Structures are given as C-alpha cells and as structure tokens.
N, C-alpha and C positions, 0 to 999 in steps of 0.2 A: 549614468552607465555604471554597472557594477564592476568590481575589480576582476571578476571572472569573464567579462564580456569578450576581451580579445582572444582568450583561449577558446571560448565557445565558438567564435566565428572561425577560428582555425580548424576546429573539429568539424564544423559544418562544411567548410571548404574541402577538407580531407575526405569526408563522406561522399560529397557530391562527385568528386573526381574518381574516387575508388569505384563508383558505380560503372564507369566506362573504362576501367583498367588502367588508371593513372594514379600514382602515389605522390604524396606531398613530401618533399625532402625537407631538410633543415632550412632555417631562414637563410636567405642569400645576402640580405643587407639589412642591418638594424632591426631585424625582426618584423620587417614590413613586407618583404617579398619572399616568396618560397619558390623553389624550383619544382617543376612538375616532371616526374619521371615515369617512363613506360613501366608498368607492372610486369610486362612480359620479358623485357630485355635490360631494363635499367637506363636506357638512353634518355637524355634530357629532351623533353618535348615542349617546354615553355616555362613561363613564370606566372605567378598569380600574387596579387597583393591581398593583405588581410584587412583592408579598409572597406570591404564589401558590406552592404546592408544585410540584415537577417533575411534568409531565403533567397538571396541573390545568386549565390554560387550554384545552387540546385537548378534555378531557372536558367542560368547561362548554359550549364552543361546540357540540360534538357533541350534547349533551343538549338544546340549544336549537334544533336544526335545524328542527323543525316550526314553532317561533315565527318564525324567519327566513323559512321557506318560505311562511307564511301572512300575513306582514306584521305579526305581533304584536310582533316586535323588528326593529330595523333602521330604515332611512330610508323616509320616505313616498314617495320617488322610485321605489321598487320594485327597486332594484339588488340587494338581498340575496335577494329573491324570485327574480329571474332567475338569480343565481349558484347558489342552492341547487337550482333546477330542473336546471341543467346538471350539477351534482354527482351527483344521484341522482333521475332523473325519476320512477321508480316510488315512491320514498319521498315525493317532493314531491306527487305526485298523491294518495297516501294521506292526506297531511296536509291537503290541500284538502278531501277528503271528510270527514275526521274533525272538522275545525275550521270547516267552512263557508266556506273561502276561495274566492276567485274564480280559477278556472283561466283 
C-alpha cells in the first residue's frame, strides 16, 4: 500500500457522499471514522470509516440511492431527497412509488 492510500480512500469516500448531498467532516476518532454531515443544513447524519476497499464507498452510496430518495437515510431537512431527485428523476420517482414516499 502506498503512503498516499489512506488519503486517497478518504477522497473517494468524500466524493461518493458528496454526490447525494452529504459532506465528510473532520476525523471523529484516531483518523479512522469521519462524521457525515448534511450539505444542506450541517446536521450530523452518520459516520463512516476509512477502512473501505477501493470503489466500495461509491457502491454503498449507489445501492442506498432509494433510501436517500425516500428519506429513509439522510437528513430530516430533505436535502438528500432533493439531491437524488436531481441526479436521476426517473429513478427517484420509481423509488417513491416502490417505497410509498411523498413526491
């Protein structure tokens, strides 16, 4: 593993969550876990560790698209719902129908 690998994975995680309207905060413990903050209002919405394998963060966020789209994950302010609707409106609408979300 190169000396830049941990930083690379953090940037990969940051990019994956940014796509759905979530920002990565400073390390919470020993540089291993980072707080996830709503990019809309700044509220903490979770944590993520930096021990993910390459491409794992993007895959996780992608697989959780419907949960962000329907408000099952993310912030109660609705920012992730808005962001995911802008990313893929057809998929967002399908998630609303499938999961009984409010369009």
